Each structure stands twice: as structure tokens, then as C-alpha cells.
N, C-alpha and C positions, 0 to 999 in steps of 0.2 A: 296878570291872570284875572279873568272875570269872576270875582268872588260870588256874584249873584248866581251865576251858572253852577259854581261849585256847590253852593248851598242847595240849589234846586236838585241837582243830580244826586247829592248825598241823601236827600230825603226821599227821592223817588225809588232808588234801588230796584231797577227794573228787571233784575234776573229772577224775581219771584213775584207771583201774583195770586190773588184770591178770587173766589167766585162771587161772594156777596159782601156788601159793605160791612156787615157785622159778623161775618164768619171768621173764626179763628183758624188760620191755615197752619195748624201745628203738625209738625212731622210726627209727633207721638200719636196722632190719630191713626197713622198707618201701621203702628206696631201694637202688639198685644203685650202688656206688661205682666210678667210672671210674678214678680215680687216688688213691693214698694221700696224696699231698702236692700242694698247689696253691700256686703263687707268686702270691698275691693282688695283690702290688704290680705285677705285669706286667699286671694288668687294671685298674690305676689305683684299686685298692681297698686299704685298710689295715685292720688289726685294729680300729682305732678306729671305722671305718665300721660294722663288724659290731656292736661294743659299743653305739654310739649307736642303731643300729636296734633292738637287743634292749631297751634301756632305754626307748626312746620308743614301742615298739610297743603298739598297742591292738587289734591284729587279732583276737586270741583272744577278747577281751571282745566285740568287734563280731560275731564269728562266732556266739557263743552267744546274743547278742541277736537277730541277724538270722534265726537258724533258726526263731524264733517266727513269722516271716512265712509259713512254708511247711508243706506237708503232707509227711510222711515216715514211713518204717518204722524203728523202733528195737528193738534187741535188747539186753537188760540181763541179764548173768550175774554172780552174786555168789557167792563161796565164803567161808566162815569156817572157821578151823582151831583145833585144841586146842594145848596147850603142846608136844606132840610133832610138830606140823605135820601131823597127820592131819585130813582133812576132817571138819568137825563140822556144817556147815549149808550149804544151797544154795538160792538164789532165782533163778528165771528169769522174765523178762517179755518178751513180744513185743508191741509196741505199734504201732498205726496211729494217727498223729496227723493229723487233717485240719483245715484252717482255711478258713473262709468269711468273707470280709471281714476283720474283726479278731477273730472268734470262733473259739476252738479247741475241738475235740472229740477225746477220747481213747477208743480202743477196744482192749481187750485181746484179741489174737488167740490168745495162749497164755500161761499163767501157772501156776507151781507153786512150792511151798516144801517143802524136805526137811530133816530133822534138827533140831538145836537152834538155834532162831532167836529165840524170844520168852520174855519173863518171864511170871510168873503173872498180872500185870496186863494182859497183852496187848501191851505195848510191846516193841520190839526189844531183844534181849539185849545187843547191841553198839552203842555210840555211833557206830561207823563206819557201820553200816547205817542208823541213824537219820538221820545226816547225808546219806547218799546219797538216802534217801527224800525228805528235805526239799528237796534241791537239784534232783534230776531230775524227780520227780513234779510238783513245783511248776512247773518249767520247761515240762513237756509240757502241763500243764493251763492255764497262764496265757496270756492274750491278748497280742498285740503292743502295745507302747506306745512312742511316740517319746520319752517322758519318762524312760525308763530311762537311768541314768548309770553312770559308773565307780564302783567302791567308794569309800566315804568314807575319808578319812585323818585322822590326829590322835588325840588322847587319847580322844575319845568314840566312835571307830569301833568297831563291834561285832567280836567275834571272827570272825564269819562274813565280814565285810568284809575282815579281815586275811587270812583264808584266800584269798579271791578275789584280793586284791592279789598274794599270793605266786604264784599260778598264772597269772594274766593278765599280770602285770608283774614277772617275776623279775629279780633284780639290784638292786632298789630296797630301801632301808632300810625296815623295818616297825617302827614304834615301839610300845612298850607290851608287849613280850613279854620277860619276864625271861631274861637270859643269851644271848638269841638275836638281839635287834634288829639289832645291828651286823653279825652274821655273814651276814645275807641280802643285804647290799650288796656283792656279790662284785667289782664293778668299782670300788669306792671305794678311796681311797688306802691305807686300813688293811688291806684284804683282798686287793687285787690281787697283792701279793707272793706269795701262796700258790698261784697258779694258772698253768697253761700253756694256750696256745691252739693248736688244731690245725684245719687247713682241708682240705677235700677236695671234689672235684666228683662228681656222681652224677646219677641219673635217678629221678624219683619218679612212681609210677603209670604206669610204662612209657614215658612220653613227655615229662614235664616236666623240663627241665634245672635242677639245683639245686646250691647250695653247702651243705656241711655245716660249721658253725662249732661246734667243741667246746671248752668250757672245762672243764678237768679239774684236780683237786688235784695239786700237785707231789708226787712220791714222797717227798720229804724233809719234807713238811708233816705235823705230828702231827694225828691225827684230831680232837683237841679244839680245834684252832685254827680249824677250819672246820665249817660245817653242811652246805653244798652240796658234794658231792664231784664232781658233773658237771652241766653244763647244756649240752645239745646243741640247736642250733637249725638248722632246715632253711629255706634261702632260695630262692625262685624266682629263677633267674639273670636272667630277662627283665625283671622289675619290682622285684626285691628284697623282695617280700612274703614274710612268714614263713608257711610251710605246716605245720611240725611242731616239736614241742618235747618233749624228754626231760629229766627232772630226777631226780637220785639224791641223796637227803638222808639223812644219818645223824648222830646225836648221842647222847651219853650223859653224864649227871651224876647226882648224888644224888637229884634230883627226878624226872627222866624219862629215858626211853630210847626212841629210835625209829629205824627203818630203813625208808625209804619210797622207792619208785621209781615214777615216773608218766610217762605219755606222752599227748600230744594230737596228733592229726593232722587237718588240714583238707583239704577237697576243693573245687576251683573249681566253682561252679554259676552259670551265666549271668555276671553281673558281681560275684558275691559269693564269699566263702570261707565254708564252713559246716563244722561238726564232722562228721567221718567215723568216727574211732576214738578211744576214750578208754580208757586202761588204767591200772591201779593195782595195786601189790603192796606191802603194808605190815605191819610189826609195830611196835607201840608199847606202852609201859608207863609209866604215870604213877603216882607215889607215892600210895598209898591208893586206887587205882583198879584195876579188873580189867584184866589184860593182854589186848590184842586183836590178832588176826592175821586179815587178810582180803585177798582179791584180787577184782578186778572186771574185766570187759570189757564195753564199751558200743560198739555199732556203730550208725550211723545212715545210711540209704541211701534211694534212690528219692525224692529231693526233687522236689516239684512246686509 
């Protein structure tokens, strides 16, 4: 296995993107909090109920799979930055995806590139953008298939599958990543001591009652002891389905340094949950590789 690619992909986390380099793409910005504190035990819920739901959830994977059944409009905005955090490149795509039967068609309504984005050979200058193109352009153009499954696990799983596991099922241990494998299992017996849990009630999309379950690093915890500083999950009060997720990851050692914030929000459509907003903001630097800084915002709407 190419461990350099594993480390790169791990820190990129391209299923979520942010609009500006210093913007905090927090799911909680999309909900209105009614109360700062909720006594969940009064509702016959415990923190373990939330933990079990987060670990077992496959809703985000299903949302990305199910979106291939539908037609929709997508807007993708990508920014890259230099070492001084000044904008260096910009990519914009507005896409209409239509599907007839199981066949997909993609039409670009608007597209442009600005600034430094490509190498002399025509490939993207940043691995971040290359991964974005691989994930989303393939998703838009691919047809729906019932055979699609969750990411593979184990020693032979590709680095792309490890990335998907981190985003779709955070809180699980991901094997095969040097120095980090155990730190992803934030609800495990070794990592749980480093975190605090917070609960709140709120309203999502102006009408949906939700719980906000926030897992945050204890102030007394050293940065090197954890990789995930925060994992916030938004639950629909009515059926306990997960509607949103925000992850803040940061880690530094002699081999690599990354600081990534990402957010995914889903929207109910008929009897499904489908991706509505995906944001990412990230800086990462791997030994012997060019430092990369990028932010993304993806919105998908008008599902049919």
C-alpha cells in the first residue's frame, strides 16, 4: 500500500468543502438552537444512544448513493491558496444532472477556471482538486446501481475507501494508517477519556426539530493525543435519523501536518435523505510533498 497516498487522502477528506479559507463550515450554522443544554435523560435517551447511532449510521453513504437516482442542479466552487493564505486559483461549475431510467446525463450550465490550477502536463496542480474531480465528477456522470456497497475494510482496502469510511462512518477505527488508526475510534475505550459530550435542541431548515450531539476534545487534552477535535451530529427528533455532520480534524508530527474542517448536510426528499450542502476547509503538508490549502462549497438542489 502507498502510505503517502493514504496520508494525503486522509487529510483531504473531499466529501466536504468550505467557501473561504478562514470560514468555519459548521453544520450548526444551519440550525437555530432553542436551548444551550438539553437533559436527554428526561426524554429517555442517553449519551450511549447517540453514540450507537453515530457509529452504526449508514445514512450519509445511502444519501450519496441514492442521489444518483435523481435529477438535480449542483454548484461546485473551489478555491486554492498560497502559503500566505491568499487566493491562488478558483474553479466554478454549475451542473444540471438529468437521469432517465438508469442513465445519467450531465450538462454544464456554467463553468470557469481562474489562476494557478494546472501543471504543465495538464493535470491539476493540487492533489486536493484531483481527488475532488475523481469523486464528484464520477458521481455525477455515473448511473445508479443497486450493487454499490459500503467501503471495503481491512488491510487491502484502498486509500480512497479509507477516506470514505472516515466521512461516512466517523468514530470507527480505520486500520492501516500509520500513527492515526486508533485515534479515529473516538468512542473506543482508549479514546473516550479525551472527550466531552454536549447536547442541544434546535430547528433545521426552519421546520425540522433536531438534537445537536457534539463530541469535543477536553480542554485538558493535549493536541497530540487526539486527531478529531470535534464531531457534531444533527439528529431529526422525530425519527432519530442523522441530517448533518461536522468534523474538525487536526494533527501534527514529523511526517505530516493537517488541519481540516468539513461539513455535510442532508435534505429530506420524498422518503429519502439526499445531499444538500457539502463544505470543506483544509490545510495539509506531507513530508516531501507540496503543502496544499484549499476550500470548497458544493450545493445540490431542485431534486426531481
